Each structure stands twice: as C-alpha cells, then as structure tokens.
C-alpha positions in Angstrom: 11.6 -31.8 16.3 8.6 -32.6 14.1 8.4 -29.0 13.0 12.0 -29.3 11.8 11.2 -32.2 9.6 8.2 -30.4 8.1 10.4 -27.3 7.5 13.1 -29.4 5.8 10.5 -31.1 3.6 8.9 -27.8 2.5 12.3 -26.3 1.8 13.3 -29.4 -0.2 10.0 -29.2 -2.2 10.7 -25.5 -3.0 14.2 -26.2 -4.1 13.0 -29.1 -6.4 10.3 -27.0 -7.8 12.7 -24.1 -8.5 15.2 -26.5 -10.2 12.4 -28.0 -12.4 11.3 -24.5 -13.3 14.7 -23.3 -14.4 15.8 -26.5 -16.1 12.7 -27.0 -18.2 12.4 -23.3 -19.0 13.4 -23.7 -22.7 11.6 -27.0 -23.3 8.0 -27.5 -24.3 5.9 -27.4 -21.1 3.8 -30.3 -20.1 0.8 -29.5 -18.0 -0.1 -31.4 -14.8 -3.1 -33.7 -15.2 -5.9 -33.1 -12.7 -5.1 -36.4 -11.0 -1.4 -35.5 -10.7 -2.3 -32.2 -9.2 -4.7 -33.8 -6.7 -2.0 -36.3 -5.7 0.5 -33.5 -5.2 -2.1 -31.6 -3.0 -2.7 -34.7 -0.8 1.1 -35.2 -0.3 1.6 -31.6 0.7 -1.4 -31.6 3.1 0.0 -34.8 4.6 3.3 -33.1 5.2 1.6 -30.1 6.7 -0.5 -32.2 9.1 2.5 -34.1 10.2 1.6 -33.9 13.9 -1.1 -36.7 13.7 0.7 -39.7 12.3 -2.3 -41.7 11.0 -3.8 -38.7 9.2 -0.5 -37.6 7.8 0.6 -41.0 6.5 -2.9 -41.7 5.2 -3.0 -38.4 3.2 0.4 -39.1 1.8 -0.5 -42.7 0.9 -3.6 -41.4 -0.9 -1.4 -39.0 -2.8 1.0 -41.7 -3.8 -1.7 -44.0 -4.9 -3.3 -41.3 -7.1 0.2 -40.5 -8.6 0.7 -44.1 -9.5 -2.8 -44.3 -11.0 -2.0 -41.2 -13.1 1.2 -42.7 -14.3 -0.6 -45.9 -15.2 -3.4 -44.0 -17.1 -0.8 -41.9 -19.0 1.2 -45.0 -20.0 -2.0 -46.7 -21.3 -3.0 -43.6 -23.3 0.5 -43.4 -24.9 0.3 -47.1 -26.1 -2.8 -46.5 -28.1 
C-alpha cells in the first residue's frame, strides 16, 4: 500500500513537471536557485524513503523549510 502512494506521488510530480515545461515554453525561463533545488531534492528523497516515517517526514520537512527560506530571501531581494 505504501508503494502505491509513492508511485502516485512520483507520477503526480512527473505530470506537474511536464505541464510546467509545456506551459512555460514560450516565456522567459527562470532558473531554480540552489536553495530551491536543494529543497526539491529533500522532498523527493523524503518521498522515496517513505517506508521509515520519521526519516521520510523529516526530510520532507527540511525541504519545505528550505523552500520557505528561499521564498523569503527572494522576496527580500525584490524589495531592494
């Protein structure tokens, strides 16, 4: 059952990535910041290691915290 949730999550991420790629094809591309990339990696690794709840949720929480920190830093740099 846990493998089913992991598979559904990975398929959803692939679909979202494909949609973003095709929708933003004509627009000016924005590169991911290193902090956003790192947070994305933590969330994906947390999904992959879904068998151990504490490690999985911990990795996803780190990814979310890093993503929030990245948004905060980007908003501060735009205000200047």
